[in-house]
N, C-alpha and C positions, 0 to 999 in steps of 0.2 A: 631563327625561326622559320620554319617550313611550313605554309597552310594551305590547302586545296582551294580551288578559285571560288568556291561557294562557301568558305567559311570564313568568318572575319575575328581578329582579336577582341576579347572581352572589353577591352576601354574602348574601341571604334563601337561596338554594339551598343554600351552603354553612354557612349556620348549621342548616336543615333536617336536613342530614345528619350536622352534630355532634351534633344534638339526638336523631337515631335511634340513632346509635351509643353515646350513653350511655344509653340503654334497652335496650342489647343483652344478650341471655340468655348468659350464658357456659357454662351444661351444654348440651353437645351429645353427651352420651356417648349417647345412644338412636337419634340420626340414621342412616337407613339408608346405606349405600355410595352408593346413586345419588344420593339427594338430597346426599350431602356433594361429589360430584363437581359438581354443579348449582350449589352454592352457591361452590364454588373458581371455575367457569368465571366465574360472576357478579361475583365479589369482584375477581377479576383484570381484566374488563371495566369495572369502577367504577374501579378504581385507575387503570387506563390513561386514560380519560376527565377523572379528576382532575388527574391529571400533566399532561395536556395543557391543562386550565384554567388550572393553576400556571404554565404556562409563558409561556402567554398573557396573564395577568394581569401575571407579571415583565415582560415586555416592553412591555405596554401601561403599568406604573407607569416603565418606564426611558425610555421614548418622551416620558411626561408630566413626565420629570423630578420624581415625586413626593416620593422622598427627601430631595433638594438641597432643596426647597422646604419641607417640613415638619420635616426632622432636620437640615437642613445637612451633610449626608455623601452620597457618592455611594451609590447603589443597592446596589453589594456590600459594602461597609463596614455598610450597613444591615440585610443579610441575615443579616451574621455576629453583630449585637449581641444578638438575641433569640432565635435556633436553634442555638446554639453551633456553627455552622460555620466551619471554616474560611476563610481567604482563598482558598486555591486551590479549594476547593468552592465557596464562593459563587462566586466568578470563573467558575468552569465552570459554574454555574449559569444566570449571567447570560447569559454566551456563547451556550447551547444556545436559551434565550429569545428573543434577539436573532434569532437563524436561523429560528426559527419563526416570529418576526412578521412576516418579509419572506415568508414566503409564507401568505395568510392561507386561500386554500382548504385548504391541509394543515391548519392550526390549527382550521379549523371540523370538516371532517372527522375530526381525532383526537378532539377533544369530543364529536362525536355519537356516539364510539364506532364509527366505520366505519374505523379507522385504529388498528393497536398503536402504542404509544410507538416501537418499534424500527424499524418500517416509515414512521412519520413523519421518525424521525430520518436513515434511508436515504434517502427523496424526498427530503429538503432539502439533502443531501451532493450528490446526483447535479444537481439545479436549481442548485446553487450553481455548479457544476464545468462546467455547460454554459452560464450564463449569458453570458461574454464571448463567445460566439459566437450569441447570438440577440438578436434587438431585443425591445421590450416586450411586442409580441401574441405572438410566439413563444414567449417565457417564460412567458407566461400560457397560452397550449396546451399548452406541454411541463405545465404542473403541472396542467392537466386530465387532460391524458394520463396522467400517474403515479398521481394519484389514483384516478383507473378500472384501472390494472393492479393496484393494492394489493387489489382485489378476490378475485384469484385467485393472486398471488404473496406469498412471503413476504419478510422485510426483505432475506437475502441475495441472493435472484434481483431484487429492486428495485434494489439496488445495482450491479447487472449489467445494467440495463434500459436502459442509455443510449441502445443501438443501436436497441430498439424506439422509442423516444420521438423519435429523431431521423427515422426511416422515416416517422412519421407528420406531424412538425413541418415539416422541411425535406426531403422527399424525394430532391429533384433534387442534393442534395450531403450527402446522409446519409453515404456512406462516407468522404469525406472530412472531415466535420465529426467523424465518430467517431475516426478516426485522430489529430486534433487532439485531441480528446476525452483520448483514452487517452495522448496525448503528454503533455499536461499534468498528468494524474494522476501518471504516473510522475515527472516533474520534481519535483511539490510533495511526493511521497513522499521522494523524495531530499532535501529541503529539510528536513523535519520529520524527520529520523532522529534518534533520541536513544538515552540508555542513563544511568540513574540508578541509584545505591545507595545504599541507606538501612542504616545499621547497627544492629542491635535486637538489644541481648544477644548471645548466642551464634550469632545469625543475621543474612544479611545478604540485605535485599530489593531487589528490583530491578523497574526498568520501562522501557518505553521504547519507540520506534516503528523499525521497519524498513520499507525498501521490500518490495513483496511478492514480488518475485521472490527477494529477498536472504532473505527470512523463509521460503519455499519450500525453498529449498535447505538452510536450516539446520535446519527442523523434518524434511526428509525426513532428513539425518544422524542426528538425534537418534531418531528414530522407528525407522530401520534398527538402531541399537545396542541401544534399548528393547526391539525385539521378538527379537532375537538372546539376549538375556540372558533375558528371560522365557521361550523357548523351551529354555534352558539349564538354566533352573531347575526346569521341570516334567519334564525328561527326567532330571535327578538327585531327582526326588520331593520338591524341598524344600517342607516344610510352610506357607514362607510364601510360595511363588510369586504364592498367588492373592491375598494380602492387599495386594500392593501397587496404589495405584491406578495409571491413565496417567499422572497429572500426578508422581506419584513416579518412575514409570520412565523419564520424561523427565529429572527431574531427577536421578538416578541417572547416567543415560547423558551430560547435561552434565559432573557431576564426573568421569566416566571420560576423556570428552573433554580435560577441562582437564589432565588428570593423564599424559596420554598425550604420548609424543613425536612429534612430526611424522614421519610418515613418506614416502617417496617423495621425499624433497628437495621436499616444498610442493606434491606434485601433487595433483589435485584429489581429493575422497574416493570410495570406493567408490559411495556412494548418490549419486544423479543424479535428477533433475527432468524428468519427460516433459513436451514441448511438441509440442500436434497442430497439424499444418499442412496445408491444404485443398491438395492438387496442383494442380487449375484456378486457382485464385487466385496459387498461387505461380507457375506458367508462364506467366500473363498480367500478373503484377504482383510485379517483385523485392522490392517494399515492403510485401506483404502480410503481415497480424499472425497470431498462434500464440493459441492456446488452452491453458491449463494441464488438468490432469485435472477438477478441481472446476469448470471453467466460468469462470475469471475470466481474461480477455482480456487480452492483453499489444499493447501499442502496436508498429509496427513497427521505433521506434528501440530499446525494450527487448528485443527478441529479436534484432536485429543484436547488440546489446552481450552477451546471454548465449552467442549462439553463437560468439562469439569464442573462447571457451575450452572446457573439457570440463566446465562444469559442467551440462551440458543437453543430453541427447538427442533431437535432432527427427525426429519420427514423421511422415510425410508420409503424408496418408490421401487416398483416391480413391473415387469411389463413393458406397455407403452406408456410410461409415467404414470401408473396406477398406483395410487398412495394405498400402502401396506399397514403403516405405523406411523404415528406421532408421539413422539416421546412427550410427557406430561413435566410439568415442573416438578412436582412430589416425585418423580422418579429419580431426579439426582439429588441435589442438596435441597433438604426441607428446612423450613425457618426452625425448628425445634433443634436441627442436627447444627444449623450457623449459629445459634446460641451456645451450644456445647463446644463448638470451634472457637467462638469468640472469649467463652471463659478459660480456655485451654491455651491459646495461643495470644491473646490479647492484642493482636494485631500481625501483620507481616512479620513471619519468622527468619525471615533471610538473616543472617548476623549483620547486626549495625543498621538495620533500616527500622524507623521509628514511624510508617504508614500505620494509620487505625485502621480497624475493621472496617469502617465504612469506606475505605479504598483498597479491599483486598477481595479477591477471589478464593474459591475453594478448588483446590489443587487435589486430584487424585496421585498420590505416592505413586501406585502401580495403575497405570492407564485404564479406564473403564471400558475402553476396546479389546483391551488383552486379559478380561476379566476381574478387572479391579472393583471390590465392590465400593461402594457408597456409604462407607461409614466411618466414625471417629478414628480408628484404627490406620484407614487409608488416605485419611483427608488432611491437608494442612492450610492453613491462611497464607496466600502472597499477595503482594501489591500488583498492579499493573504493569511496573517495571521490572519485580523480580521472577514474574509469572512465567514469561517466556525464557528465561535465563535458565529456568531448571525443568521445562518441558522436555521428556524424553528424545532424542533425536533418532528417527529410524535408521537413517543413513551413517550416524557417527562422523560428521563431517565438521564437526566442531568438538574442542575439549570443553568440557560445559561441567557445571555445577549438578552436582546429583543430592536430592534429598530422601531421607527416610524415617522411618519411626524408630528410636532406639527400642531395647527392651525396657525401657523404665515409662514406655509410652509418651517420650515427646520428641518432637522433632528435631534430626540433624542434619548436617550438610556434609558432604565429601566435597572438599574442592576440587578443581581441575589441576591434572599434573603440572600445568605450565606453571600453576600459584603453588603448590606444594607436591613436590614429586613424591613424597610418601602419603599424599591424598589421606591425611587425618582428620577426622570429622569435628567439625567447629558446630557451636550452637549460638542462637541468640543469649544476649545477656539475660532476657527473662528467663531462660532456661536452663542456667547454669545455676551448679548448687555447691554449697561450701565444702571443702575436703571432710569427709566423714559422715556425711548425711547422706547417702547414696538414696536413689528413688527406687520403687521395683514398682511393675504394673499391677494395678490392683486386680484382685482376683475376681473370676467370673459373678461369685455372691455377693463383691464388695457394692 
């Protein structure tokens, strides 16, 4: 291996850093505040660079099958033998390293200190999501653009920078590519949904993953309850009011929700999520997407699904963010109409699903954005899991289920071609009728 005179092998650099740390003076009692902050900044920079180098070395060892050749074991197992890593932690480490190894420019920038760890992770995620829409040259260009954006965008902003990248890489089809990207993200989030519980003595720890829009609605509910509790405690001059952390207030809000009885027959809670809509785009294109208040973009499909029920208040903006119209809950699914839906559907109408009405949303068969009315003839109840499965996709990148109202006024589903090439309609067991007893739609006078 040939190296220029000013470069050293990774092993030598790491050994040098280790030797210097062995000589570290532990007494920092006389260090002035300004120097403390300077050292902290330097330590974080070095930590990020070493983390990136570790990921690079892990990825390279994985590609070279170093663990298999020397220890006769997969790299994930090798990582756990000498470092007290659990199998899950070792697998996660290897997964992150493999992602970074696929983006050489990102890895080099991170090792050089031009990117932070979270920035590198955000860039890799965006590039991986855009890859199916770009050829090799465009992917390389996208990586260059994102590394450049990292100079003035933080990790959260980079995670939402797909539109800026597409404007540079494929300007002629940036809008359509962004919509496909957002749709893929929404479908991936739905596939990745999970909830796990871990029993630890008197506590239960849990973690999981929710689609962004569902999580926003849940967070809004919890924060609404937590803020009410905080203000009540302050008004009562409760000495413990300021001792609670925001995380504790959210936990208390969740505990309170678990203990509450469902109100209003399962109607949507008082906490709502605002979605910002651009009037000009909305008028020109019924599939225009929306933006949450924190800047997170929604695909047109997600927005159509959310606007089926009263979980979201659409805010139509014109000019310089001027509010033109705020959709009211009554404009969507009213309590009276929801009662009628419950009476007809009895719960989620997807074949085989037993979700009760309290866990269902009202879905527009013909999307509201495309002129579909908010009436019983255009609505069905679908649970949170099956609603995205049936929401029409603008770009048709998936072979999906479709729902319609049959001539007898009851919902039926057209299966995807991969499940039934003939696509024969099927119904929930609640809506099947014995042979010889056909139902017809009631006349308007009934």
